[in-house]
C-alpha positions in Angstrom: 0.9 6.3 -22.2 -1.2 6.6 -19.1 -4.5 8.3 -18.6 -5.8 9.8 -15.4 -9.6 9.4 -15.2 -9.9 10.8 -11.7 -10.9 14.2 -10.6 -7.5 15.2 -9.3 -3.9 15.0 -10.5 -1.3 12.7 -9.1 2.5 12.2 -9.2 3.8 8.9 -10.4 7.2 7.1 -10.2 8.7 4.2 -12.1 11.2 1.9 -10.2 13.1 -0.9 -11.8 13.1 -4.2 -10.0 16.7 -5.3 -9.6 17.8 -8.6 -11.1 20.9 -9.9 -9.4 21.5 -12.3 -12.3 22.2 -9.4 -14.7 25.3 -7.2 -14.5 23.5 -4.1 -16.0 20.1 -3.2 -17.3 19.5 -2.9 -21.0 16.5 -0.8 -20.3 16.2 2.8 -19.1 13.2 4.7 -18.0 13.5 8.3 -19.3 10.4 9.4 -17.5 11.1 8.1 -14.0 8.8 10.7 -12.3 6.0 12.9 -13.5 2.6 14.4 -13.0 -0.7 13.4 -14.7 -3.3 16.0 -14.4 -7.0 15.2 -13.9 -8.6 14.0 -17.1 -5.3 14.1 -19.0 -2.8 11.6 -20.4 1.0 11.6 -20.4 3.6 9.7 -22.3 6.2 7.6 -20.5 9.4 6.8 -22.4 11.6 3.7 -22.0 14.8 3.1 -24.0 16.2 -0.3 -24.9 19.9 -0.6 -25.9 21.0 -4.3 -26.2 24.6 -5.3 -26.4 23.8 -8.7 -27.8 21.1 -10.1 -30.0 18.6 -12.2 -28.0 15.6 -12.0 -25.7 15.8 -9.5 -22.8 13.4 -8.4 -20.2 13.1 -5.9 -17.4 10.6 -5.4 -14.6 9.4 -2.1 -13.4 7.0 -1.0 -10.6 4.6 1.9 -11.4 3.9 3.8 -8.2 1.5 6.6 -7.1 3.0 7.5 -3.7 0.3 9.9 -2.5 -2.2 7.0 -2.8 0.2 4.3 -1.6 -0.4 2.4 -4.8 2.2 0.2 -6.5 
């Protein structure tokens, strides 16, 4: 969940950081792009579907392109 405390809305993006040591990602961002209005909050959904039991991780960048924020 993310909250926008600013006086204007903004669009956001999620970008997965590629890991060359893994064949495929076990994580999926369902909400890759969206809009958070001023003073509002929005839910962001990620799915995790492992093939094997164990520890897994994934890295993602949260971006606000209009403000050049990553």
